C-alpha atoms as an extended CHARMM CRD file, in Angstrom:
* protein
*
       230  EXT
         1         1  MET       CA            149.4430000000     -115.8250000000      -22.2020000000  PROA      1               0.0000000000
         2         2  ILE       CA            151.1020000000     -112.4740000000      -22.9700000000  PROA      2               0.0000000000
         3         3  ALA       CA            149.0680000000     -110.3040000000      -25.3620000000  PROA      3               0.0000000000
         4         4  GLU       CA            150.6850000000     -109.4240000000      -28.6710000000  PROA      4               0.0000000000
         5         5  GLU       CA            152.0760000000     -105.9040000000      -28.9280000000  PROA      5               0.0000000000
         6         6  ILE       CA            150.2350000000     -104.1280000000      -31.7460000000  PROA      6               0.0000000000
         7         7  VAL       CA            151.6770000000     -100.6020000000      -31.4340000000  PROA      7               0.0000000000
         8         8  LYS       CA            154.7910000000      -99.4190000000      -29.6140000000  PROA      8               0.0000000000
         9         9  LEU       CA            156.3510000000      -95.9540000000      -29.6670000000  PROA      9               0.0000000000
        10        10  GLU       CA            159.5450000000      -95.2470000000      -27.7490000000  PROA      10              0.0000000000
        11        11  ASN       CA            160.9080000000      -91.7390000000      -27.1080000000  PROA      11              0.0000000000
        12        12  VAL       CA            159.2190000000      -90.3140000000      -30.2140000000  PROA      12              0.0000000000
        13        13  THR       CA            159.7370000000      -86.6220000000      -30.9520000000  PROA      13              0.0000000000
        14        14  LYS       CA            158.3910000000      -84.6280000000      -33.9070000000  PROA      14              0.0000000000
        15        15  LYS       CA            158.7260000000      -80.9950000000      -34.9760000000  PROA      15              0.0000000000
        16        16  LEU       CA            156.4050000000      -79.4660000000      -37.5560000000  PROA      16              0.0000000000
        17        17  GLY       CA            158.0540000000      -76.2910000000      -38.7530000000  PROA      17              0.0000000000
        18        18  ARG       CA            159.4720000000      -74.6090000000      -35.6670000000  PROA      18              0.0000000000
        19        19  ARG       CA            156.8600000000      -76.0960000000      -33.3670000000  PROA      19              0.0000000000
        20        20  LEU       CA            157.7090000000      -79.0930000000      -31.2010000000  PROA      20              0.0000000000
        21        21  THR       CA            154.5100000000      -81.0520000000      -31.8550000000  PROA      21              0.0000000000
        22        22  LEU       CA            155.3810000000      -84.2480000000      -29.9660000000  PROA      22              0.0000000000
        23        23  GLU       CA            158.0900000000      -84.6870000000      -27.3470000000  PROA      23              0.0000000000
        24        24  ASP       CA            159.4940000000      -87.9480000000      -25.9630000000  PROA      24              0.0000000000
        25        25  ILE       CA            156.3230000000      -89.9820000000      -26.5190000000  PROA      25              0.0000000000
        26        26  ASN       CA            156.1450000000      -93.4990000000      -25.0660000000  PROA      26              0.0000000000
        27        27  PHE       CA            152.9490000000      -95.2980000000      -26.0070000000  PROA      27              0.0000000000
        28        28  GLU       CA            151.7680000000      -98.8680000000      -26.5290000000  PROA      28              0.0000000000
        29        29  VAL       CA            148.6880000000     -100.8440000000      -27.4710000000  PROA      29              0.0000000000
        30        30  LYS       CA            148.2370000000     -104.5650000000      -26.8630000000  PROA      30              0.0000000000
        31        31  GLU       CA            146.1200000000     -107.0140000000      -28.8620000000  PROA      31              0.0000000000
        32        32  GLY       CA            142.4220000000     -106.3800000000      -28.2350000000  PROA      32              0.0000000000
        33        33  GLU       CA            143.1200000000     -103.3110000000      -26.1080000000  PROA      33              0.0000000000
        34        34  LYS       CA            140.9730000000     -100.1960000000      -26.4590000000  PROA      34              0.0000000000
        35        35  VAL       CA            143.2120000000      -97.1730000000      -25.8900000000  PROA      35              0.0000000000
        36        36  CYS       CA            142.2020000000      -93.5150000000      -25.8710000000  PROA      36              0.0000000000
        37        37  ILE       CA            144.4130000000      -90.4970000000      -26.5180000000  PROA      37              0.0000000000
        38        38  LEU       CA            142.6980000000      -87.7240000000      -24.5960000000  PROA      38              0.0000000000
        39        39  GLY       CA            143.7870000000      -84.1530000000      -25.1580000000  PROA      39              0.0000000000
        40        40  PRO       CA            142.5790000000      -80.6580000000      -26.0000000000  PROA      40              0.0000000000
        41        41  LYS       CA            142.7490000000      -79.1030000000      -29.4460000000  PROA      41              0.0000000000
        42        42  LYS       CA            146.3120000000      -78.7670000000      -30.8040000000  PROA      42              0.0000000000
        43        43  SER       CA            147.7150000000      -81.1090000000      -28.1730000000  PROA      43              0.0000000000
        44        44  GLY       CA            149.2890000000      -83.3330000000      -30.8550000000  PROA      44              0.0000000000
        45        45  LYS       CA            146.6580000000      -86.0860000000      -31.1610000000  PROA      45              0.0000000000
        46        46  THR       CA            146.4070000000      -86.0920000000      -34.9610000000  PROA      46              0.0000000000
        47        47  ALA       CA            150.2000000000      -85.8560000000      -35.3790000000  PROA      47              0.0000000000
        48        48  LEU       CA            150.5440000000      -88.9110000000      -33.1360000000  PROA      48              0.0000000000
        49        49  VAL       CA            147.9720000000      -90.7940000000      -35.2260000000  PROA      49              0.0000000000
        50        50  GLU       CA            149.8070000000      -89.8220000000      -38.4320000000  PROA      50              0.0000000000
        51        51  ILE       CA            153.0970000000      -91.1380000000      -37.0390000000  PROA      51              0.0000000000
        52        52  ILE       CA            151.4070000000      -94.4370000000      -36.1410000000  PROA      52              0.0000000000
        53        53  LEU       CA            150.0400000000      -94.6340000000      -39.7090000000  PROA      53              0.0000000000
        54        54  GLY       CA            153.4190000000      -93.8190000000      -41.2740000000  PROA      54              0.0000000000
        55        55  ILE       CA            152.2130000000      -90.5240000000      -42.7560000000  PROA      55              0.0000000000
        56        56  LEU       CA            154.7050000000      -88.5540000000      -40.6690000000  PROA      56              0.0000000000
        57        57  LYS       CA            158.2790000000      -89.5880000000      -39.9070000000  PROA      57              0.0000000000
        58        58  PRO       CA            159.4460000000      -88.9950000000      -36.3430000000  PROA      58              0.0000000000
        59        59  ASP       CA            162.5560000000      -86.8720000000      -35.8540000000  PROA      59              0.0000000000
        60        60  ALA       CA            163.6840000000      -89.1260000000      -33.0230000000  PROA      60              0.0000000000
        61        61  GLY       CA            162.6110000000      -92.3720000000      -31.4060000000  PROA      61              0.0000000000
        62        62  SER       CA            161.2430000000      -95.6510000000      -32.7440000000  PROA      62              0.0000000000
        63        63  VAL       CA            157.8090000000      -96.7390000000      -33.9850000000  PROA      63              0.0000000000
        64        64  SER       CA            156.5340000000     -100.2890000000      -34.4050000000  PROA      64              0.0000000000
        65        65  VAL       CA            153.0410000000     -101.0380000000      -35.7200000000  PROA      65              0.0000000000
        66        66  LEU       CA            152.0780000000     -104.6800000000      -36.2330000000  PROA      66              0.0000000000
        67        67  GLY       CA            155.7480000000     -105.5670000000      -36.0670000000  PROA      67              0.0000000000
        68        68  THR       CA            157.0770000000     -103.1120000000      -38.6390000000  PROA      68              0.0000000000
        69        69  ASP       CA            158.1170000000      -99.4860000000      -39.0970000000  PROA      69              0.0000000000
        70        70  PRO       CA            155.0200000000      -97.8900000000      -40.6740000000  PROA      70              0.0000000000
        71        71  TYR       CA            156.9570000000      -95.0420000000      -42.3260000000  PROA      71              0.0000000000
        72        72  THR       CA            159.3890000000      -97.2600000000      -44.2490000000  PROA      72              0.0000000000
        73        73  ASN       CA            156.9630000000     -100.1490000000      -44.7940000000  PROA      73              0.0000000000
        74        74  SER       CA            153.4710000000      -98.6240000000      -44.9060000000  PROA      74              0.0000000000
        75        75  SER       CA            152.2160000000     -101.2130000000      -47.4140000000  PROA      75              0.0000000000
        76        76  SER       CA            152.4570000000     -103.8690000000      -44.6980000000  PROA      76              0.0000000000
        77        77  LEU       CA            149.5530000000     -102.1910000000      -42.8930000000  PROA      77              0.0000000000
        78        78  LEU       CA            147.1740000000     -102.7390000000      -45.8130000000  PROA      78              0.0000000000
        79        79  GLY       CA            144.5930000000     -105.3260000000      -44.8610000000  PROA      79              0.0000000000
        80        80  GLN       CA            145.5990000000     -105.0700000000      -41.1940000000  PROA      80              0.0000000000
        81        81  ALA       CA            144.8550000000     -101.4910000000      -40.1050000000  PROA      81              0.0000000000
        82        82  SER       CA            141.8630000000      -99.2540000000      -40.7270000000  PROA      82              0.0000000000
        83        83  VAL       CA            141.4160000000      -95.5750000000      -39.9000000000  PROA      83              0.0000000000
        84        84  TYR       CA            138.6640000000      -93.0060000000      -39.4670000000  PROA      84              0.0000000000
        85        85  TYR       CA            139.5910000000      -89.4690000000      -40.3930000000  PROA      85              0.0000000000
        86        86  GLU       CA            137.1150000000      -86.6230000000      -40.4260000000  PROA      86              0.0000000000
        87        87  LYS       CA            138.7930000000      -85.5830000000      -43.6950000000  PROA      87              0.0000000000
        88        88  ASN       CA            138.3410000000      -88.9800000000      -45.3860000000  PROA      88              0.0000000000
        89        89  SER       CA            136.5210000000      -88.5240000000      -48.6780000000  PROA      89              0.0000000000
        90        90  PHE       CA            134.9490000000      -90.5260000000      -51.4800000000  PROA      90              0.0000000000
        91        91  PRO       CA            134.0360000000      -89.3590000000      -55.0100000000  PROA      91              0.0000000000
        92        92  LEU       CA            131.0610000000      -87.0230000000      -54.6840000000  PROA      92              0.0000000000
        93        93  HSD       CA            129.1730000000      -88.7680000000      -57.5010000000  PROA      93              0.0000000000
        94        94  TRP       CA            129.3680000000      -92.1910000000      -55.7960000000  PROA      94              0.0000000000
        95        95  ARG       CA            126.2420000000      -93.4920000000      -54.1570000000  PROA      95              0.0000000000
        96        96  VAL       CA            126.5780000000      -94.7340000000      -50.6060000000  PROA      96              0.0000000000
        97        97  LYS       CA            125.9980000000      -98.3080000000      -51.7980000000  PROA      97              0.0000000000
        98        98  GLN       CA            129.1140000000      -97.9600000000      -53.9960000000  PROA      98              0.0000000000
        99        99  VAL       CA            131.1420000000      -97.0480000000      -50.9130000000  PROA      99              0.0000000000
       100       100  ILE       CA            129.7130000000     -100.1230000000      -49.1770000000  PROA      100             0.0000000000
       101       101  ASN       CA            130.7060000000     -102.3180000000      -52.1310000000  PROA      101             0.0000000000
       102       102  PHE       CA            134.1820000000     -100.7470000000      -52.2080000000  PROA      102             0.0000000000
       103       103  LYS       CA            134.6150000000     -101.7040000000      -48.5570000000  PROA      103             0.0000000000
       104       104  LYS       CA            133.6420000000     -105.2930000000      -49.4310000000  PROA      104             0.0000000000
       105       105  GLN       CA            136.2680000000     -105.3300000000      -52.1920000000  PROA      105             0.0000000000
       106       106  LEU       CA            138.9420000000     -104.2080000000      -49.7330000000  PROA      106             0.0000000000
       107       107  TRP       CA            138.0200000000     -106.3720000000      -46.7520000000  PROA      107             0.0000000000
       108       108  GLY       CA            135.7620000000     -109.1250000000      -48.0960000000  PROA      108             0.0000000000
       109       109  GLU       CA            132.2940000000     -110.0990000000      -46.9020000000  PROA      109             0.0000000000
       110       110  GLU       CA            131.4690000000     -109.5040000000      -43.2470000000  PROA      110             0.0000000000
       111       111  ASN       CA            128.4090000000     -109.0000000000      -41.0880000000  PROA      111             0.0000000000
       112       112  SER       CA            127.9010000000     -105.2280000000      -40.9880000000  PROA      112             0.0000000000
       113       113  GLN       CA            124.2710000000     -105.1370000000      -39.8970000000  PROA      113             0.0000000000
       114       114  HSD       CA            125.0940000000     -104.0930000000      -36.3300000000  PROA      114             0.0000000000
       115       115  ILE       CA            127.1440000000     -101.1690000000      -37.6880000000  PROA      115             0.0000000000
       116       116  PHE       CA            124.3630000000     -100.1790000000      -40.1210000000  PROA      116             0.0000000000
       117       117  ALA       CA            121.9120000000     -100.1430000000      -37.2300000000  PROA      117             0.0000000000
       118       118  ALA       CA            124.1930000000      -98.3010000000      -34.8050000000  PROA      118             0.0000000000
       119       119  LEU       CA            125.0390000000      -95.5620000000      -37.3110000000  PROA      119             0.0000000000
       120       120  ASP       CA            121.5700000000      -95.4660000000      -38.9000000000  PROA      120             0.0000000000
       121       121  ILE       CA            122.8570000000      -95.3530000000      -42.4920000000  PROA      121             0.0000000000
       122       122  SER       CA            120.6900000000      -98.0040000000      -44.1720000000  PROA      122             0.0000000000
       123       123  ASN       CA            118.3620000000      -95.3520000000      -45.6050000000  PROA      123             0.0000000000
       124       124  MET       CA            121.3050000000      -93.5400000000      -47.2410000000  PROA      124             0.0000000000
       125       125  LYS       CA            122.2780000000      -96.2870000000      -49.7070000000  PROA      125             0.0000000000
       126       126  ASN       CA            120.9190000000      -94.5830000000      -52.8400000000  PROA      126             0.0000000000
       127       127  THR       CA            122.1150000000      -91.0940000000      -51.9070000000  PROA      127             0.0000000000
       128       128  THR       CA            125.2280000000      -89.6750000000      -53.5680000000  PROA      128             0.0000000000
       129       129  VAL       CA            128.1330000000      -88.7040000000      -51.3180000000  PROA      129             0.0000000000
       130       130  GLY       CA            127.8630000000      -85.1040000000      -52.5220000000  PROA      130             0.0000000000
       131       131  LYS       CA            124.3140000000      -84.8160000000      -51.1890000000  PROA      131             0.0000000000
       132       132  LEU       CA            125.0890000000      -86.1010000000      -47.7110000000  PROA      132             0.0000000000
       133       133  SER       CA            125.1440000000      -83.7030000000      -44.7930000000  PROA      133             0.0000000000
       134       134  GLU       CA            128.3820000000      -83.2280000000      -42.8710000000  PROA      134             0.0000000000
       135       135  GLU       CA            127.1400000000      -85.5610000000      -40.1410000000  PROA      135             0.0000000000
       136       136  GLU       CA            126.0490000000      -88.2100000000      -42.6740000000  PROA      136             0.0000000000
       137       137  ARG       CA            129.4760000000      -88.1260000000      -44.3600000000  PROA      137             0.0000000000
       138       138  ALA       CA            131.1160000000      -88.5840000000      -40.9800000000  PROA      138             0.0000000000
       139       139  LYS       CA            128.8810000000      -91.6100000000      -40.3180000000  PROA      139             0.0000000000
       140       140  LEU       CA            129.8110000000      -93.0710000000      -43.7200000000  PROA      140             0.0000000000
       141       141  ASN       CA            133.5230000000      -92.5900000000      -43.0080000000  PROA      141             0.0000000000
       142       142  LEU       CA            133.0790000000      -94.2630000000      -39.6360000000  PROA      142             0.0000000000
       143       143  PHE       CA            131.2220000000      -97.1860000000      -41.2150000000  PROA      143             0.0000000000
       144       144  PHE       CA            134.0710000000      -97.5810000000      -43.7140000000  PROA      144             0.0000000000
       145       145  ALA       CA            136.6650000000      -97.7210000000      -40.9290000000  PROA      145             0.0000000000
       146       146  LEU       CA            134.8760000000     -100.2850000000      -38.7580000000  PROA      146             0.0000000000
       147       147  THR       CA            135.7910000000     -103.7300000000      -40.0450000000  PROA      147             0.0000000000
       148       148  GLU       CA            136.1520000000     -106.9670000000      -38.1090000000  PROA      148             0.0000000000
       149       149  LYS       CA            138.9800000000     -107.9940000000      -40.4740000000  PROA      149             0.0000000000
       150       150  ALA       CA            141.3990000000     -105.3300000000      -39.1700000000  PROA      150             0.0000000000
       151       151  LYS       CA            143.8080000000     -106.0050000000      -36.3060000000  PROA      151             0.0000000000
       152       152  LEU       CA            144.0000000000     -102.2850000000      -35.5400000000  PROA      152             0.0000000000
       153       153  ILE       CA            141.3170000000      -99.6040000000      -35.9450000000  PROA      153             0.0000000000
       154       154  ILE       CA            142.1520000000      -95.9420000000      -35.3890000000  PROA      154             0.0000000000
       155       155  LEU       CA            139.3340000000      -93.4400000000      -34.8480000000  PROA      155             0.0000000000
       156       156  ASP       CA            140.5810000000      -89.8470000000      -34.8990000000  PROA      156             0.0000000000
       157       157  ASP       CA            138.0240000000      -87.8180000000      -32.9230000000  PROA      157             0.0000000000
       158       158  PRO       CA            134.8510000000      -89.4550000000      -34.2880000000  PROA      158             0.0000000000
       159       159  TRP       CA            132.7550000000      -87.0150000000      -32.2370000000  PROA      159             0.0000000000
       160       160  ALA       CA            134.1190000000      -83.9160000000      -34.0070000000  PROA      160             0.0000000000
       161       161  ASN       CA            130.8980000000      -83.5150000000      -36.0230000000  PROA      161             0.0000000000
       162       162  SER       CA            128.6820000000      -83.9740000000      -32.9590000000  PROA      162             0.0000000000
       163       163  LEU       CA            127.8890000000      -87.5110000000      -34.1030000000  PROA      163             0.0000000000
       164       164  ASN       CA            125.2650000000      -89.2180000000      -32.0000000000  PROA      164             0.0000000000
       165       165  PHE       CA            126.0910000000      -92.9230000000      -31.8910000000  PROA      165             0.0000000000
       166       166  ASP       CA            126.7950000000      -95.5920000000      -29.2930000000  PROA      166             0.0000000000
       167       167  LEU       CA            130.4640000000      -96.4490000000      -29.8560000000  PROA      167             0.0000000000
       168       168  GLU       CA            130.5840000000      -98.5750000000      -26.7160000000  PROA      168             0.0000000000
       169       169  ASN       CA            127.9120000000     -100.8770000000      -28.1500000000  PROA      169             0.0000000000
       170       170  ILE       CA            129.6720000000     -101.0430000000      -31.5260000000  PROA      170             0.0000000000
       171       171  ILE       CA            133.0570000000     -101.8970000000      -30.0070000000  PROA      171             0.0000000000
       172       172  LYS       CA            131.5720000000     -104.8780000000      -28.1520000000  PROA      172             0.0000000000
       173       173  ASN       CA            131.4360000000     -106.5610000000      -31.5710000000  PROA      173             0.0000000000
       174       174  PHE       CA            135.2390000000     -106.2510000000      -31.9110000000  PROA      174             0.0000000000
       175       175  PRO       CA            136.6160000000     -108.0900000000      -28.8460000000  PROA      175             0.0000000000
       176       176  HSD       CA            139.9500000000     -109.0580000000      -30.4410000000  PROA      176             0.0000000000
       177       177  THR       CA            140.5640000000     -105.8340000000      -32.3730000000  PROA      177             0.0000000000
       178       178  SER       CA            142.8560000000     -103.1550000000      -30.9640000000  PROA      178             0.0000000000
       179       179  PHE       CA            141.4730000000      -99.6130000000      -31.0340000000  PROA      179             0.0000000000
       180       180  ILE       CA            143.1360000000      -96.2190000000      -30.7640000000  PROA      180             0.0000000000
       181       181  ILE       CA            140.5360000000      -93.4980000000      -30.2430000000  PROA      181             0.0000000000
       182       182  THR       CA            141.2800000000      -89.7980000000      -29.8790000000  PROA      182             0.0000000000
       183       183  SER       CA            138.9720000000      -87.4040000000      -28.0870000000  PROA      183             0.0000000000
       184       184  LYS       CA            138.9750000000      -83.8520000000      -26.7420000000  PROA      184             0.0000000000
       185       185  THR       CA            136.6600000000      -84.7370000000      -23.8580000000  PROA      185             0.0000000000
       186       186  PRO       CA            136.5250000000      -87.6770000000      -21.4300000000  PROA      186             0.0000000000
       187       187  GLU       CA            132.7650000000      -88.3150000000      -21.5370000000  PROA      187             0.0000000000
       188       188  PRO       CA            132.6170000000      -90.3750000000      -24.7940000000  PROA      188             0.0000000000
       189       189  VAL       CA            135.5090000000      -92.6780000000      -23.8710000000  PROA      189             0.0000000000
       190       190  TYR       CA            134.9090000000      -93.1870000000      -20.1550000000  PROA      190             0.0000000000
       191       191  ASP       CA            133.1590000000      -96.5570000000      -20.5840000000  PROA      191             0.0000000000
       192       192  ILE       CA            135.1900000000      -97.6400000000      -23.6310000000  PROA      192             0.0000000000
       193       193  ALA       CA            138.8850000000      -97.2790000000      -22.8560000000  PROA      193             0.0000000000
       194       194  ASP       CA            141.0080000000      -99.9220000000      -21.1690000000  PROA      194             0.0000000000
       195       195  ARG       CA            143.7050000000      -97.2770000000      -20.8880000000  PROA      195             0.0000000000
       196       196  ILE       CA            143.8110000000      -93.5180000000      -21.4220000000  PROA      196             0.0000000000
       197       197  TYR       CA            146.8270000000      -91.3880000000      -22.3070000000  PROA      197             0.0000000000
       198       198  ILE       CA            146.4290000000      -87.6960000000      -21.4760000000  PROA      198             0.0000000000
       199       199  LEU       CA            148.2680000000      -85.6580000000      -24.1160000000  PROA      199             0.0000000000
       200       200  HSD       CA            148.9240000000      -81.9650000000      -23.5050000000  PROA      200             0.0000000000
       201       201  GLU       CA            151.2430000000      -79.5860000000      -25.3670000000  PROA      201             0.0000000000
       202       202  GLY       CA            152.8120000000      -82.5010000000      -27.2300000000  PROA      202             0.0000000000
       203       203  LYS       CA            153.6630000000      -84.5320000000      -24.1350000000  PROA      203             0.0000000000
       204       204  ILE       CA            152.0080000000      -87.5420000000      -22.5360000000  PROA      204             0.0000000000
       205       205  LYS       CA            151.2660000000      -86.1990000000      -19.0880000000  PROA      205             0.0000000000
       206       206  LYS       CA            149.6250000000      -89.3030000000      -17.6430000000  PROA      206             0.0000000000
       207       207  SER       CA            148.7930000000      -92.9090000000      -18.5270000000  PROA      207             0.0000000000
       208       208  ILE       CA            145.6680000000      -94.1000000000      -16.7320000000  PROA      208             0.0000000000
       209       209  ALA       CA            144.4110000000      -97.6890000000      -16.5340000000  PROA      209             0.0000000000
       210       210  LYS       CA            140.6760000000      -98.2590000000      -16.1540000000  PROA      210             0.0000000000
       211       211  GLN       CA            141.0850000000      -99.3130000000      -12.5230000000  PROA      211             0.0000000000
       212       212  ASP       CA            142.7210000000      -95.9360000000      -11.7450000000  PROA      212             0.0000000000
       213       213  TYR       CA            139.4690000000      -94.0000000000      -12.0620000000  PROA      213             0.0000000000
       214       214  SER       CA            136.2810000000      -95.1010000000      -10.3570000000  PROA      214             0.0000000000
       215       215  SER       CA            133.9070000000      -92.6060000000      -11.9360000000  PROA      215             0.0000000000
       216       216  LEU       CA            133.5430000000      -90.1330000000      -14.7720000000  PROA      216             0.0000000000
       217       217  GLU       CA            134.0090000000      -87.3200000000      -12.2560000000  PROA      217             0.0000000000
       218       218  LYS       CA            137.3480000000      -88.8200000000      -11.1880000000  PROA      218             0.0000000000
       219       219  LEU       CA            138.4810000000      -89.0500000000      -14.8180000000  PROA      219             0.0000000000
       220       220  LYS       CA            137.3910000000      -85.4540000000      -15.4870000000  PROA      220             0.0000000000
       221       221  SER       CA            139.3300000000      -84.3490000000      -12.4280000000  PROA      221             0.0000000000
       222       222  LEU       CA            142.4850000000      -86.1310000000      -13.6480000000  PROA      222             0.0000000000
       223       223  TYR       CA            142.0550000000      -84.6370000000      -17.1110000000  PROA      223             0.0000000000
       224       224  SER       CA            141.7450000000      -81.0890000000      -15.7900000000  PROA      224             0.0000000000
       225       225  GLN       CA            144.7690000000      -81.6980000000      -13.5660000000  PROA      225             0.0000000000
       226       226  TYR       CA            147.0830000000      -82.9290000000      -16.3380000000  PROA      226             0.0000000000
       227       227  ALA       CA            145.6400000000      -80.9570000000      -19.2790000000  PROA      227             0.0000000000
       228       228  PRO       CA            144.4540000000      -77.6740000000      -17.7430000000  PROA      228             0.0000000000
       229       229  GLU       CA            142.5360000000      -75.2560000000      -19.9190000000  PROA      229             0.0000000000
       230       230  ASP       CA            144.4560000000      -72.1360000000      -20.9070000000  PROA      230             0.0000000000
């Protein structure tokens, strides 16, 4: 049986100001596939995520997410797609348990105990958002994004705040959910990704299937080859 196509971008180009942020991007994610966008800082990862979410409109090319154009029909993604942004925020006076209840209102009841345990946030329930450390806020945002009800979960560089968590173990609980995960380094995604796109200077330099790299060292070598440090 052919897997459903969850995300498909064809020949997508985007300029922000005078800068060509993304150029001729071809990218796809199948149902249940875990895909990583691997690239250094300012390679275009967040712009690509924002096009997939319908926040940015491409200047050229086509975008399909869950069968629709996300820019012209973003409401269709509600209840189907979830996203982790480092800049996500909740009211500072809310207690963490209010954020948890808000998630239940959006997505309904689900078993979140494995996520609580993996992110170690159970002891934060009575703390207000404003009193959380930067790392604790990042964990709360990640908890909010991880829901078994979504068909697509996007995690935009969840390691940016030096979070220490086992994403591989968490993702095992989402076998049918498609993931897009961005990262600046290959180490966190080596064991997670079914496919890796190397993004450098706004271009996809290489698409790598899991069988194309036999070790972390091989992946690191490919990354340095296609996205060399300045």
